N, C-alpha and C positions, 0 to 999 in steps of 0.2 A: 505495498500501498505507499502509495506518494505521502511525502505531507509539506506540507503548507509551504515550506520552508525551499521545497525545491523548485517549487511550483513557480514563484516570485523571477519577473526580469530582473538582472544588472542591472543601475543604476551607470545611467555614463556620465559624467556631469559633462560637457562638451558635445552634450543628445540639446538639444530644445525642445518645449515640451509641448514645440508641434511633429515628432521625431514618434512621439505614443499616442498622440487624439487625430482623430480630424476636427478644422475647423470650420467652419462653416458660417456666415455671417446672412439673418434670412430674414427679412420688414415680413409688416406684418401684411400685406398686401399677397404674397410671394409669389403664385403665377399669373395674379391679376393686375399688378403693376407699368406691366408693357399698355391692356386695355384704358388705365385710368387716365394715364400722361397722354392720352392718345385724343381722349377726353381735354383732360385741361386745354389742352392744342388748338379744340377751333373753340373753346372760349370769347368772344371776342375783344375782350377783357385779358386777356395772356402777354404780355407785356406789364404792365400794371399789378399783375398778379405775382408774376413770380420774377417784379422789381420786390414787388414788398415781400417776397418770400427766400429771398436773395438771405440774409442772415437764419433764417432757422437751414434752410437750406443747408451751409455751412458747417451752421452745428449736426447735424445728422450726419451730415457724411465725417464727420468730425471724430463721433463716437461713434461711427460704424471701423471706424480705423484704428480706433480706440478697444474696440474688441477684441478687431488680430492683435492687437499692440499685445495686449491677457495672452490670448496664446503664441507670443514669437511668432505670431506672424508678417510685425509691422514694425515698421522704427524707424527712422531718423534716414536711416540708408537704403531701406525695400520698401515695399507693398505689396499687397499683393491685384496693382491695379497695370498692370504690366501685362498679368495676363488677359485679367474683366475686360479692361476696356485699353486698348496696346493706341488708339488714337484718344483723344481726348476732343477736337475736330469729331463732324460724322465720318462715317466712315464705316465699306465695306469690311473691314475688319474686327468691327465691333461686334461679338456677337450673343452679349448677355443670358454665358453660362450661369451668371451670375442675377441673380436681379439686385445686387445692391450694388451694382456698377449703374442703374441707369440713374443714385443721385452725384455721379459723379457726372452726367448730361444735365441734372437740371440743375445743376451748381456751376454749371459752365452758361447756360441757359441765362438762369436768374442773375445773371451777369452784365450780355448783352443787354438786359431789360435794363436793366440799373443804371446802366451805361447812355443809352439812349434817355433815359428819362433826368436822372439825378447822376452827372458825373462827377460830381463832388463825393454822393456819397459809395460810388464803384470805384471812389483809387480811392475812397476807406474802407472796400470789400479788400479789394488787396491787400493795402497793410498788412487786415488782419490774417490772410491769405499764408500772408510770410512769416507770422508768428507762426503759426501750425505745422508745428516740422515734422511731413509727410512727405515722398514723396510727391505723392495723386497733387499737393497743391504748390509745390514747383511747380510741378510739369500743364498744373492750373493754370498758373501766373508766364506762365509761357503763351501759353493758347490766348490770355486776355495779352497784352501785351503784344503779343506780331496781328488781332485785330483789332485791338483796341482802340491803338496811335496810330497805326497809317489811319484811320479815322478821324483822328486830328488834329491831321495837320492838314 
């Protein structure tokens, strides 16, 4: 008969928690996320709605990345956005295998709306993104600047 001690997996201090567990961040809406976003995009007040939600959407995206960080799947140098949302801009390679990645698009679109309606607030949002130490937000900053700065000139 085997003893419990014989079944234990030896600990390896160099291994991260993500080696032992599969981590997934799921949105409450789960498989309905795409449909909800499609409905939002039909609203004639879309720009105002996204601009008003820009700070909340940023907080939700940060919270999702914080959850990944809790399981050692995100930090200052890496996060799952590279695989779950390869392009910040709309692109065919964004397949949304994980619904949390829709948050990246919503944050991106909310910045665009905010920049259109309230450029000073958009600048403040960029400053906030710059304080969040995940690569996703650095990627969002680069995208926002490449899209927004040329329009300002």
